[in-house]
Structures are given as C-alpha cells and as structure tokens.
C-alpha positions as a Markdown table, in Angstrom:
| # | Residue | x | y | z |
|---|---|---|---|---|
| 1 | Met | 18.7 | -62.6 | -32.2 |
| 2 | Thr | 17.4 | -63.7 | -28.8 |
| 3 | Arg | 19.8 | -64.9 | -26.2 |
| 4 | Arg | 19.1 | -68.4 | -24.9 |
| 5 | Asn | 19.5 | -69.2 | -21.3 |
| 6 | Ala | 23.2 | -69.9 | -21.0 |
| 7 | Phe | 22.7 | -72.5 | -18.2 |
| 8 | Gly | 20.3 | -74.6 | -20.3 |
| 9 | Arg | 19.8 | -78.3 | -20.1 |
| 10 | Arg | 23.5 | -79.3 | -20.1 |
| 11 | Gly | 24.2 | -76.9 | -17.3 |
| 12 | Met | 21.4 | -78.3 | -15.2 |
| 13 | Leu | 22.6 | -81.9 | -15.9 |
| 14 | Gly | 26.1 | -80.9 | -14.9 |
| 15 | Leu | 24.9 | -79.2 | -11.6 |
| 16 | Val | 22.8 | -82.2 | -10.6 |
| 17 | Ala | 25.7 | -84.6 | -11.5 |
| 18 | Ser | 28.2 | -82.6 | -9.4 |
| 19 | Gly | 25.7 | -82.3 | -6.6 |
| 20 | Val | 25.2 | -86.1 | -6.4 |
| 21 | Ala | 29.0 | -86.6 | -6.6 |
| 22 | Met | 29.4 | -84.3 | -3.7 |
| 23 | Leu | 26.9 | -86.3 | -1.6 |
| 24 | Thr | 28.8 | -89.5 | -2.2 |
| 25 | Leu | 32.2 | -88.0 | -1.0 |
| 26 | Pro | 33.4 | -89.6 | 2.2 |
| 27 | Tyr | 35.3 | -86.6 | 3.4 |
| 28 | Arg | 34.8 | -85.4 | 6.8 |
| 29 | Ala | 36.9 | -82.7 | 8.5 |
| 30 | Asp | 38.3 | -85.1 | 11.2 |
| 31 | Ala | 39.0 | -87.8 | 8.6 |
| 32 | Leu | 42.4 | -88.9 | 7.4 |
| 33 | Thr | 43.6 | -86.7 | 4.6 |
| 34 | Gly | 46.3 | -87.4 | 2.1 |
| 35 | Pro | 47.9 | -90.6 | 1.2 |
| 36 | Val | 47.5 | -93.4 | 3.8 |
| 37 | Ser | 50.5 | -95.6 | 4.5 |
| 38 | Trp | 50.3 | -98.9 | 6.4 |
| 39 | Gln | 53.5 | -98.0 | 8.2 |
| 40 | Asp | 51.6 | -95.3 | 10.0 |
| 41 | His | 49.2 | -97.8 | 11.7 |
| 42 | Phe | 50.8 | -101.2 | 11.7 |
| 43 | Glu | 54.4 | -102.6 | 12.5 |
| 44 | Thr | 54.3 | -105.3 | 9.9 |
| 45 | Leu | 52.3 | -106.7 | 7.0 |
| 46 | Glu | 53.1 | -110.4 | 7.9 |
| 47 | Asn | 49.2 | -111.2 | 7.8 |
| 48 | Gly | 48.3 | -108.2 | 5.8 |
| 49 | Ala | 46.3 | -105.3 | 7.4 |
| 50 | Met | 43.0 | -103.5 | 7.3 |
| 51 | Leu | 42.4 | -99.9 | 8.4 |
| 52 | Ala | 38.8 | -98.8 | 8.8 |
| 53 | Asp | 38.6 | -95.1 | 8.9 |
| 54 | Thr | 34.9 | -94.5 | 9.9 |
| 55 | Gln | 35.2 | -90.7 | 9.6 |
| 56 | Ala | 36.3 | -90.8 | 6.0 |
| 57 | Arg | 34.1 | -94.0 | 5.5 |
| 58 | Thr | 37.0 | -95.9 | 3.9 |
| 59 | Leu | 38.5 | -99.3 | 4.3 |
| 60 | His | 42.1 | -99.7 | 3.3 |
| 61 | Val | 43.4 | -103.3 | 2.9 |
| 62 | Trp | 47.1 | -104.2 | 2.4 |
| 63 | Gly | 48.2 | -107.7 | 1.3 |
| 64 | Ser | 51.0 | -109.5 | 3.3 |
| 65 | Asp | 53.8 | -108.7 | 0.7 |
| 66 | Gly | 52.6 | -105.0 | 0.3 |
| 67 | Ser | 51.9 | -105.3 | -3.4 |
| 68 | Ile | 48.2 | -105.2 | -2.8 |
| 69 | His | 46.4 | -102.1 | -1.5 |
| 70 | Arg | 42.7 | -101.8 | -1.9 |
| 71 | Leu | 40.4 | -99.0 | -0.9 |
| 72 | Tyr | 36.6 | -99.6 | -0.3 |
| 73 | Pro | 33.7 | -97.2 | 0.7 |
| 74 | Ile | 32.1 | -98.2 | 3.9 |
| 75 | Ala | 29.2 | -97.5 | 6.0 |
| 76 | Pro | 29.8 | -97.3 | 9.8 |
| 77 | Pro | 27.2 | -98.8 | 12.1 |
| 78 | Ser | 24.0 | -97.1 | 12.8 |
| 79 | Gly | 21.4 | -97.5 | 15.5 |
| 80 | Gly | 23.1 | -95.1 | 18.0 |
| 81 | Arg | 25.6 | -97.5 | 19.3 |
| 82 | Pro | 29.2 | -96.1 | 19.3 |
| 83 | Leu | 31.8 | -98.0 | 17.3 |
| 84 | Trp | 34.8 | -99.4 | 19.2 |
| 85 | Arg | 38.1 | -97.8 | 18.1 |
| 86 | Gly | 41.5 | -99.3 | 18.3 |
| 87 | His | 43.3 | -102.5 | 17.2 |
| 88 | Thr | 41.6 | -105.8 | 16.7 |
| 89 | Gln | 41.9 | -108.8 | 14.3 |
| 90 | Val | 39.9 | -111.1 | 12.1 |
| 91 | Val | 39.0 | -114.3 | 14.0 |
| 92 | Arg | 36.4 | -115.8 | 11.8 |
| 93 | Lys | 35.4 | -115.7 | 8.1 |
| 94 | Val | 31.9 | -116.8 | 6.9 |
| 95 | Val | 30.4 | -116.9 | 3.5 |
| 96 | Gly | 26.6 | -116.6 | 3.7 |
| 97 | Pro | 26.4 | -115.7 | 7.5 |
| 98 | Ser | 23.1 | -116.1 | 9.5 |
| 99 | Trp | 22.1 | -113.1 | 11.6 |
| 100 | Arg | 20.3 | -113.0 | 15.0 |
| 101 | Pro | 18.8 | -109.6 | 16.0 |
| 102 | Ala | 19.8 | -108.1 | 19.2 |
| 103 | Pro | 17.0 | -108.1 | 21.9 |
| 104 | Asp | 16.6 | -104.3 | 21.7 |
| 105 | Leu | 16.1 | -104.5 | 17.9 |
| 106 | Ala | 13.8 | -107.5 | 18.1 |
| 107 | Ala | 11.5 | -105.5 | 20.5 |
| 108 | Arg | 11.5 | -102.4 | 18.2 |
| 109 | Val | 10.7 | -104.3 | 14.9 |
| 110 | Pro | 7.6 | -106.4 | 15.2 |
| 111 | Gly | 7.5 | -109.7 | 13.5 |
| 112 | Leu | 11.3 | -110.0 | 13.2 |
| 113 | Pro | 12.3 | -113.7 | 13.2 |
| 114 | Gly | 14.9 | -114.9 | 15.8 |
| 115 | Val | 17.4 | -115.9 | 13.0 |
| 116 | Ile | 17.7 | -114.6 | 9.4 |
| 117 | Pro | 19.4 | -117.2 | 7.2 |
| 118 | Pro | 21.8 | -116.3 | 4.5 |
| 119 | Gly | 20.1 | -114.5 | 1.6 |
| 120 | Pro | 19.0 | -111.0 | 0.4 |
| 121 | Asp | 17.1 | -110.1 | 3.5 |
| 122 | Asn | 20.1 | -110.9 | 5.7 |
| 123 | Pro | 21.6 | -107.6 | 7.1 |
| 124 | Leu | 25.1 | -109.1 | 7.0 |
| 125 | Gly | 24.8 | -109.5 | 3.3 |
| 126 | Ser | 26.8 | -112.2 | 1.4 |
| 127 | His | 30.1 | -112.4 | 3.7 |
| 128 | Ala | 31.1 | -111.6 | 7.2 |
| 129 | Leu | 34.5 | -111.0 | 8.7 |
| 130 | Tyr | 34.2 | -111.4 | 12.5 |
| 131 | Leu | 36.6 | -109.4 | 14.7 |
| 132 | Asp | 37.8 | -110.3 | 18.2 |
| 133 | Trp | 35.5 | -107.5 | 19.6 |
| 134 | Gln | 32.2 | -109.2 | 20.5 |
| 135 | Gly | 29.4 | -108.5 | 18.0 |
| 136 | Leu | 31.6 | -106.4 | 15.7 |
| 137 | Arg | 32.0 | -107.5 | 12.1 |
| 138 | Ile | 33.0 | -106.3 | 8.6 |
| 139 | His | 30.2 | -107.5 | 6.4 |
| 140 | Gly | 28.2 | -106.9 | 3.3 |
| 141 | Arg | 24.6 | -105.3 | 3.2 |
| 142 | Gly | 21.3 | -107.0 | 2.9 |
| 143 | Glu | 18.6 | -105.8 | 0.5 |
| 144 | Asn | 15.7 | -105.4 | 3.0 |
| 145 | Pro | 15.4 | -101.6 | 3.5 |
| 146 | Arg | 14.1 | -102.0 | 7.0 |
| 147 | Leu | 17.0 | -104.1 | 8.0 |
| 148 | Arg | 19.8 | -102.6 | 5.9 |
| 149 | His | 21.7 | -101.1 | 8.7 |
| 150 | Ala | 20.9 | -103.6 | 11.4 |
| 151 | Gly | 24.1 | -105.6 | 11.3 |
| 152 | Glu | 26.5 | -104.3 | 13.9 |
| 153 | Gly | 29.9 | -103.4 | 12.4 |
| 154 | Ile | 31.3 | -101.9 | 9.3 |
| 155 | Ser | 29.4 | -102.6 | 6.2 |
| 156 | Leu | 30.4 | -102.6 | 2.5 |
| 157 | Ala | 28.6 | -103.3 | -0.7 |
| 158 | Asn | 28.2 | -107.1 | -1.3 |
| 159 | Glu | 30.4 | -106.9 | -4.4 |
| 160 | His | 33.2 | -105.3 | -2.4 |
| 161 | Ile | 33.0 | -107.7 | 0.6 |
| 162 | Ala | 33.1 | -110.5 | -1.9 |
| 163 | Glu | 36.3 | -109.1 | -3.5 |
| 164 | Leu | 37.9 | -108.4 | 0.0 |
| 165 | Phe | 36.9 | -111.8 | 1.5 |
| 166 | Pro | 39.8 | -113.9 | -0.3 |
| 167 | Leu | 42.3 | -111.2 | 0.6 |
| 168 | Thr | 41.8 | -111.6 | 4.3 |
| 169 | Arg | 43.2 | -114.1 | 6.6 |
| 170 | Ile | 42.4 | -115.2 | 10.1 |
| 171 | Gly | 44.7 | -113.1 | 12.4 |
| 172 | Met | 44.8 | -110.2 | 10.0 |
| 173 | Pro | 45.2 | -107.0 | 12.1 |
| 174 | Val | 42.4 | -104.5 | 11.8 |
| 175 | Lys | 42.7 | -100.8 | 13.1 |
| 176 | Val | 39.4 | -98.9 | 13.5 |
| 177 | Leu | 39.7 | -95.1 | 13.6 |
C-alpha cells in the first residue's frame, strides 16, 4: 500500500485559507489589545462616541445609551500624509458626497476632473462624516482603483459606512489614535 501525501488538497486549501485570514488581520504591535471600553477614552456617551484606532485598523462606535457597540474594519489614509491624532467631532453628514481632488493629486493624475460627483468613481464612496479637522472625513470607498485611496481620512467599506451613518449625530465625539 502506497502512502499518499498527508498534506493533500485539503491541507493546501487550509493553508491558503489561513494565510489569507492572516493577511486580513488588523493587529499591529502598537495597536490596542484586549477589550476596548468607551470609558477609557470618553467622559460621557451623551452624543455617542467613535474611536478610530488606525494602528489596529478598527473603528469602535458606541450609541448614546451604551446599548450599541459596533466594530468596523477601516483603512487609514494613504498618500504619505500623516493622520491627525486626538479628539475631534462630527460636524457634517453627507449622503452621496462630491469630491474635489487636492491640487497635488490633480497634478499627479492627468485628466482628473475638478469635481467628482456622487457615484461609484467617487473616492468618498456612498457616505461621508466630516470632522472638525479640515479635510478629514470618515467615509466609504469608491470603486475606481486609481482613486480608491484618494479621499483623505478614514475609509470603510460602503456597506459599513451606510450602517454607521444613521448611528452618528452631529457633535458626536471622535478620538483618533
């Protein structure tokens, strides 16, 4: 009786699946670890609260009565600009935002229009939460691969920002780590 390769097809599929899963893990050595409590970052939940951990690539959202806690995977901004850190708040909410490229991006990407209206090519995706830091938003993601990470701010999948949008209020405190 010949011995078949013990690894086989199932072993290979399991290895590939675990490798893919490892690539999607948001953990980084300097990220928050363990349970995250709103009390460690905010004094009150009067307007709810959001905690964006850019190292762990997670966004925690708590409702104003504390009964809601949601966790979303995020992508921090790309393009070489450092993300601000500290406390801010939601100052405006927009469904179907328009996007205007920064002058440096417009110079690097030939043929880029001055304004991209709402739609699949818009780097802000389907919804945007504007913060009181100029130019920084929590937003969805567009489908255009060359502009996917052009929106400055913290991006979520469009289905996640659509779920998050009604949970947020103007004045909701946001902490970015």
